[in-house]
N, C-alpha and C positions, 0 to 999 in steps of 0.2 A: 807447507812452507811459510805461508803468510802468518800462521799461528806462532811459529818459531820467531819470525821477525818482530811480531808484536810483543812477544815475551821479552825479546832482547831489548827492544826500545823501552819497555817499562822498566827493565832492570837498570838501564843506563840513566833514565830520567829519575828513577828513585835514588840512585847513587849521587846524581847531580844535586838533588834536593838535600840529601844527607850531608854532602860536603858544604853546601851553603849554610846549613844549620850548624855544622861543626865549626865553621869559620866564625859564625856569630857567637857561638858558645866560647870559642877561643878568645874573643875580645873581652870576655868577663872573667877569665881566669887570669888574674893579675898578680904578678910578683912585684911588690914595691921595692924600690931601691932609693937611695938618697937623691938621685938625679932624675929618675923616671920610673915608670912601671913597665914590666915586660908582660906581653900577652902571648898566647899560643896561636895567633892567627897565621903566622908564617909557617908553622908546622902543618896546618891543614891546607894552606895554599900549595905547599910542596907536595903533600900527599895527594891532593886533587890532581895535580899534573902527572904525578907518577902512576897513580892507579887508574885514573879516568881517561888519560890521554889528552891531546890538545883541545879537541872539540868540547867534550863534556867537562874537562877540568876548567877551561875558561868559562864555560856556561855556568858552572857552579858559582864562580866568583862574580859573574855578572848578575846572577840571581841575588846573591848576597848584597851586592851594591844597590840593586834596584829596591830590595826590601828596605834597606836603610834609608834611601832617598824618598821612599814612599811614606816614611814616618815611623817605621818600627825602630825601636831603640837598640839596633843590633851592632852599632859601631861602639867602640870603647868610650866615646864621648856622647852617645845618644843616637840621634837619627833625624831625618827630615831633610827637605830640599836645601835649607840654609846651611847644611853641613858642608856644602861645596865651598863655603868660605872658611872652613876650619883648616888650619895649617897642615894637618896630616891627611887631608882628603886625597892628595896626589898619590900617597902610598896605597890607598884603597884602589885607586884606578890601576896602579901597577900590579895588583893581584891578578887581574884578568890576563894581562900580558905574561906575567910570570908563570901562571898555570899552563897557558898555551905553549910557551917556550919550553918548559920542563917536559911537557908531553911530547913535543916534537923531537927534542933531543934524546929522549929515551924510547922512542917508538920502536926502533929496531934492536936496541941493545940495553936491556934493563939490568946490566951488571951493577954491582954496588958502586964501583968507581964512576961509571957513567952517570948513575943516578945522583951521586954527590956533586959531580961537576955540573949536571943539569940544574940541580937545585941552587948551586952557587950562581949560575947564569940567571936563573929566575930571580934570585935575591938582588942581583945587580940591576935587573929590569925594574924591580920595585923601587930601589933607590934612585934609579935614573928617572923614573916618573915622579917620585915623591919629593926629592930634594929641590928641584927647580920650582915645583908647585909650592912647597913650603916657603921658599925664598920670595916668590911672587906674593903670597898672602901676607907674610910677615913684613916685607919691605914696602910693597905697593899699597895693599889694602889696609894693613894695620899701621904702617909707617914706622916700624921699629928700627930700621937700619941695621939689620944683622949682616955681618960680613961673612965671607966664605968659611973661615975657621969656626965662627959661632954657629953657622948653619950645619957644618959637619958634626959639631959637638951636640947640637940640639937634635939632629935628625938621623945620625948614623953611627958615629964612633962608639958610643956606649952600648949600642945594641949588637954590634958584630959578634962578640963572644957568645952571647945567648943565641943569636941567629945560627952560629956554627953548631951549637948543641941541638937546636931544633932541626937543622938539616940532617944531622947524624940520626936523630930520632925518627925523622921522616923516612930515611933510607932503611933503617932497621925495621920499622913497622911495615913499610910497603913491601919489603922483600918477603915478609911472612904472609902478607895478605894477597899478593899477586897470584899465587897458586889457586886460591879460592876463586878469584875472578876469572882465571883462565879455564877453570873447570866448567864454568857456565857456557856462555856463548862465545867466549874468547874476549880478549882485551880490545876495546874500541880504539881505533887510531884516527 
């Protein structure tokens, strides 16, 4: 029995590391637009919550965050401890809460509708963490005086259509990958 538990732990820790790496890779897959660049980080944050559950999904994003703060250039703008002063750092903090929330909301019912709603709630958590942090850095630290409309335009509105597509992709891919995870030791909750 202990051997099976050890194998299960290794499986979940490996998947945690994989999703930390996928989130890092997603930062460098950039689709440029006239106003900003889209990345795939949200896709992997959603998939981490959907596939790994709240504990390991959140842990994968914490590992990603700690790797970046330790100096590895895994964030879309680099890495290192000074990144906490970057206007988008709050969104990265939101990844942890988002993965946990998505995992909790889909724990008992991984239906496509439930998964999509959970991902939308996770996205709201990311914006809930990221927008106030962005306002703090832009207005207090950098002294730019960005109003609410400017903040929404800089940090959220242009990204929502792409985020909806990433949520759809996360649900589609996760629905196909869940049976493979369930064949092993079962989904972690």
